Structures are given as structure tokens and as C-alpha cells.
ROZALO-928459 format. One record per residue (C-alpha): x, y, z; residue in three letters. Coordinates in steps of 0.2 Angstrom, whole numbers, plus 2048, in hexadecimal, padded with zeros to 3 digits. Example, Ala and Ser with C-alpha at 12.3 -4.5 7.8 and 13.67 -1.06 7.14 Angstrom:
<pts>
83E7EA827ALA
8447FB824SER
</pts>
This chain:
<pts>
800800800MET
80F80C802SER
81080D7EFGLY
7FE8127EDLEU
7FF81E7FBASN
80E8267F3ALA
8058277E2SER
7F682F7EALEU
80083C7F3GLY
8098407E2TYR
7F88427DAPHE
7F184D7E8VAL
8018587E6ALA
7FF85A7D3VAL
7EC85E7D4VAL
7EF86B7E1ILE
7FC8737D6PHE
7F18737C7ALA
7E287A7D1ALA
7ED8887D9SER
7F388D7C8VAL
7E188E7C1ARG
7DB8987D0THR
7E98A57CFLEU
7E58A77BCLEU
7D38AC7BFARG
7D98BD7C3LYS
7E38BF7B2TRP
7D88B87A4PRO
7E58BE797ARG
7F08B079DPHE
7E38A279CSER
7EE898791PHE
7F98947A0ILE
7E988A7A6SER
7ED87E798GLU
7FF87D79EPHE
7F88787B0ALA
7EB86C7A8SER
7F886379DSER
8048627ABPHE
7F885A7B7MET
7F284D7A9LEU
8038487A4VAL
80B8487B6ALA
7FD83D7BDCYS
7FC8327ADTRP
80E82E7AFLEU
80B8277C0GLU
7FD81D7BAVAL
8098167ADGLN
8158117BBTHR
8078087C4ILE
8037FE7B4VAL
8157FA7B0GLU
81C7F57C1VAL
80E7F77CEGLY
8087E57CDGLN
8187DD7D1TRP
8217EB7DBALA
8127F27E5GLY
8047E57E4ALA
7FA7F17DALEU
7EF7E87CCGLY
7E87EF7BCPRO
7D87F37C4ASP
7E18007CFVAL
7E98087C0ALA
7D88097B7VAL
7CF8107C6THR
7DD81D7C9MET
7DD8227B6LEU
7CA8257B7PHE
7CC82F7C7GLY
7DA8397BFLEU
7CF83D7AFLEU
7C08417BALEU
7CA84C7C6THR
7D28547B7HIS
7C28597AFGLY
7BB8607BFVAL
7CB86A7C4ILE
7D08707B3CYS
7BF8737ABGLY
7C187B79AALA
7D487979AALA
7D4868792SER
7E7866791GLY
7E485F77FASN
7EA86876FPRO
7DD85F765SER
7CF86776FLEU
7D887876EVAL
7D987675BLEU
7C787175AGLN
7C2881762LYS
7CD88A756PHE
7C5881747LEU
7B488674EGLN
7B989874FLEU
7B7898762GLU
7CA89D764ALA
7D68A875ASER
7E78A4753THR
7F28AB761LEU
7E98A4770PRO
7E8893767THR
7FB893765LEU
7FF898776LEU
7F388B77DALA
7FB87D773VAL
80D883778THR
80888378AALA
801872789GLN
81186A782PHE
81B87478FALA
81086D79DGLY
81285C796ALA
82585E795HIS
8268657A7LEU
81B8577AEALA
82784A7A7LEU
8368527AFLEU
82C8537C0ALA
8278417BFALA
83983C7BBVAL
83F8467CATYR
83183E7D5TYR
83782C7D0TRP
8498307D4LYS
8438337E6LEU
8408207E6GLU
8338227F4LEU
82D8107F1THR
8338007E9ASP
8278037DAMET
82F8147D7HIS
84180E7D9MET
83E8017CBILE
83580F7C1LYS
84481A7C3ASN
85080C7BDLEU
8448097AEMET
84281C7AAALA
85081D79DALA
84A80E794GLU
837810795CYS
82B80678ASER
82380E77BSER
81080F77BSER
81080C768LEU
80F7F9767LEU
8097F7755VAL
80E7FE744SER
80C810740VAL
7FD80D735LEU
7F4803742GLN
7F981074FGLY
7F381E745PHE
7E2815741PHE
7E0812754THR
7E3824759GLU
7D882A74BPHE
7C981F74FVAL
7CA823761CYS
7CC83675EALA
7BD836752PHE
7B282D75EILE
7B883876DLEU
7B6849764HIS
7A584475DLEU
79E84076EILE
7A784F776TYR
79E85B769LEU
78D85376DASN
79085577FLEU
79886777FGLN
78786F783ARG
783863791ARG
7868657A3SER
7978627AAALA
78F8557B6LEU
78B84A7A6ILE
79A84F79BARG
7A984D7A6ILE
7A583B7ADPRO
7A083579BLEU
7B083B793ILE
7BA8347A2ALA
7B28237A0VAL
7B582478DLEU
7C782878ELEU
7CA81B79BTHR
7C280E790PHE
7CC813781PHE
7DC81378ATHR
7D9802792HIS
7D37FA782THR
7E1801777ALA
7EF7FD783ARG
7F67F0777GLY
7F67FC769TYR
7F980F76DTHR
7F181177ESER
7E581D775ALA
7EB82D77DTYR
7E1838770ILE
7EB847776ASN
7FB84D76DPRO
80385577DSER
7FF846788LEU
80783A77CALA
81684677BTYR
81884578EGLY
81583278FLEU
81D829781THR
827835775PHE
83783377FHIS
83682077FCYS
841816773PRO
83880B766GLY
832817759SER
838827751THR
831839753LEU
829838742THR
820828746GLN
81A82E757TYR
81483E74FSER
80A835742VAL
80182A74EVAL
7FF83675DTYR
7FD847755TRP
7F7844743LEU
7EB836748GLY
7E1840755PRO
7E185074BLEU
7DA84873CILE
7CD83F747GLY
7C884F74FMET
7C685873ETHR
7BB84B737LEU
7B084A747ALA
7AE85D746LEU
7AA85C733LEU
79D84E736LEU
795857745TYR
79486973DMET
79486472BGLY
7A2870728HIS
7B2877730ILE
7AE889734PRO
7C088F733ARG
7C188A721PHE
7AF88871APHE
7A089371EALA
794888714LYS
78E87871BASN
79686A710LEU
78C85B717LEU
77B86071DTYR
76E86A713PHE
76787871FGLN
75487B71CLYS
74D88C720THR
74488D730ARG
73689872BPHE
72A89371DARG
71E89E713VAL
70C89B718PRO
70189370BLYS
6F58A170CGLY
7038AE707ASP
7088A36F8LYS
6F68A36F2ALA
6F48B66F3GLU
7048B86EALYS
6FE8AD6DCLYS
6EE8B76DALYS
6F78C76D9LYS
</pts>
């Protein structure tokens, strides 16, 4: 249980940091992009600890797969509640840009902040493992230099996996975006947990470019180009197609609806048509 207690303490510390940053930034809305930094930091830092439990927890800390799945769901649920609109996901930021809900500069700043948060989270996690508070973390520290890649299939299969998962996720997200957070956040957390657990033998279905950058880009086994095609291009294309299917067009590029015929709301009364014919 010492390994679990150490992990929970680590989670609490990261969550407090992210919540503190968001609370401080409420006074300065111009720097709202820093919320994306805190959101990405929280997501990557905690997910790296979940990865530790998955990789070595079962035989170094008596923590089974059920513990890892439960903690992942708790992480995603807490992240949705604490971070709110700051998704920590470049795909969702770009989705808002394509929907004309965000301009170019805030989008670039948000995406940059997300990758910076992911990178800092990786450094923080490595420092935490070096403390070797438990046997589990001692083994993880020894394995840190030679971590296991999450991409366990070919680039084409990996791309297709991330693409399909991203397409489904964004389509559901678009349909839930007007719903109450009490409905939206748990459903998205369940869906992400299901995708990650199901696709563990493929790509782990991160569906988040900055998250994938922090979790697996530094691991040997694939090149930067291969990782980019799977974890960046796959989710972005999936998001774009989901937006196209949902709205019928991409507002940033097309004003006209390309898929759905929009009928006029107001019809001319039959009586008016008859009078016009008589005249």
C-alpha cells in the first residue's frame, strides 16, 4: 500500500498546483492560455504515474490493472472538473479555431503552452521517480532511460487507431458541448478510459498530441516522424472529419454548408400565394 499512498500523494500535489494556477489566472484573463499549460501539466504528470502503476505496479507494489484503470478514470474525472474549459488537448483547441470560436494568436499560444506543460510534467515525473520513495518508483527510475513505446503496431495501424478513436471522441464531444458539465465530464472520462484500456495493445489511444508527446515521444522504438503521423496527424484528421460531419462544413474555410441542405424556416402562407396569383 505504500506505493499507492505515494502515488495518491503525488496526484494530490499535482492537482493542487493546477487548481492554484487556474485560480490565480482568473484575475488576468489575458493570460488564460497559461490555464492550458496547467491543464496539460496535470494530465501528463498524473498519466505518467498511472503508466508506472501499469508497467511495474503489479509485481513491485501489488497494484493490479483494476487499480490503474480506476485511477485513470479518477484522473480524467478530476481533470475535467478542475480544469474546465482548459482541455490540455491541442486537438480541441484547433477545433475551436476551425469553428471560429478562437483567433489565430490565442490558438498558437494555447497549443505552445500545452506542449510546454507536457514537457515540464515529464521532467517533474522523472525527478519524482529519482526520489525512489517506494520499490515501484525505484524500478521505474531504473527503467526511465529505456521506457517502452506506446506504439506497438505499424504506423498505418497506429494512425488508423488514433484516427478512429479521435473521430468518435470529437463527434460525441460536439454533441455534448451544450449539455451540462454533470453529464459531459463523466461521459467523456468513461469514453477516454475505455479507449485507452481497449487500445493498450495498439497505441493506447491518447487522442491528444501533447499528451502523447509527454508519454511516449521520448521512448525508443519509433522515429519522430512515425510518432507524429500516428499521434498528431491521426487525431487532427479525425477531429476535422468529425467537425465536418457534425456541422456540414468547416467554418474557418467554408461558409456554405457542404453536406446538409438547409431549408428556410419560414414558409409563405398558402393564402398569400393565391392572392399573388390573382394579381
